[in-house]
C-alpha positions in Angstrom: 43.8 126.1 89.2 46.2 123.9 91.1 48.5 124.0 88.1 48.5 127.8 88.0 49.1 127.9 91.8 52.1 125.6 91.3 53.5 127.8 88.6 53.1 130.8 90.7 55.0 129.1 93.6 57.8 128.2 91.2 58.2 131.8 90.1 58.2 132.9 93.8 60.9 130.2 94.5 63.0 131.5 91.5 62.6 135.1 92.5 63.6 134.3 96.2 66.7 132.3 94.8 67.7 135.1 92.5 67.4 137.7 95.2 69.2 135.7 97.9 71.3 133.5 95.8 74.5 133.8 97.7 73.1 132.6 101.0 70.6 130.1 99.6 73.3 128.4 97.2 75.2 127.4 100.5 72.1 125.9 102.0 71.2 124.0 98.7 74.9 122.8 98.7 74.4 121.5 102.2 71.1 119.9 101.5 72.3 118.2 98.3 75.9 117.5 98.9 76.4 115.5 95.5 75.7 119.0 93.6 78.6 121.2 92.9 78.6 125.1 93.1 79.2 125.2 89.3 76.0 123.0 88.7 73.9 125.5 90.8 75.6 128.6 89.3 74.9 127.4 85.7 71.2 126.8 86.0 69.2 129.2 84.2 65.9 129.0 85.7 63.9 127.1 88.4 63.2 124.0 86.2 66.9 123.9 85.0 68.0 124.0 88.6 65.6 121.4 89.9 66.5 119.1 86.9 70.5 119.5 87.7 69.9 118.8 91.3 67.6 115.7 90.6 70.0 114.4 88.0 73.0 114.6 90.5 71.2 113.3 93.5 69.0 110.8 91.9 66.0 112.3 93.9 62.7 113.0 92.1 62.3 116.4 90.6 59.3 116.7 92.9 61.3 116.0 96.0 63.9 118.6 95.0 61.4 121.2 94.2 59.6 120.8 97.8 63.0 121.0 99.4 63.7 124.2 97.6 60.4 125.7 98.5 61.3 125.0 102.2 64.6 126.5 101.9 63.3 129.8 100.4 60.1 129.8 102.5 57.4 129.6 99.7 54.5 127.3 100.3 56.1 123.9 101.1 55.3 122.3 104.4 53.6 125.2 106.0 50.2 124.8 104.2 50.9 127.7 101.7 50.8 130.4 104.5 54.2 131.7 103.9 53.5 131.7 100.0 50.8 134.3 100.6 53.4 136.5 102.3 55.2 137.3 99.2 52.1 138.4 97.5 50.0 136.5 95.2 48.8 137.5 91.8 51.2 139.5 89.5 53.9 140.1 92.0 56.3 137.4 90.3 57.9 139.5 87.5 58.3 142.7 89.5 62.0 143.3 90.2 63.3 140.6 88.1 63.8 142.6 85.0 66.4 141.1 82.7 67.5 138.2 85.0 65.0 135.8 83.6 67.2 133.1 81.4 70.3 134.3 83.0 72.3 131.6 85.1 71.7 132.2 88.7 75.4 132.5 89.3 75.8 135.5 87.0 74.5 137.8 89.4 76.5 140.3 91.6 
């Protein structure tokens, strides 16, 4: 169950990143200043993004993922309260359409 909840939160984080990429990428760059904009824009999904940031910053993937959750307001340090705001269950795939697998920076 915890594994499923974690996967759901990852999908929510990715969805928020894709919807608000322009604003959030600047926050990510501020938080992880060793990472370049090109690194962020080339990431194709949340796991790729986390791995790229962890590689450049030498932080653990868990640390990076927790910071990203805080940045987008999903779960994180708020005991899951804000995660519920984005709707549980099947909401993850809603408006994403063909964006899955596309680099974050490829969006307009």
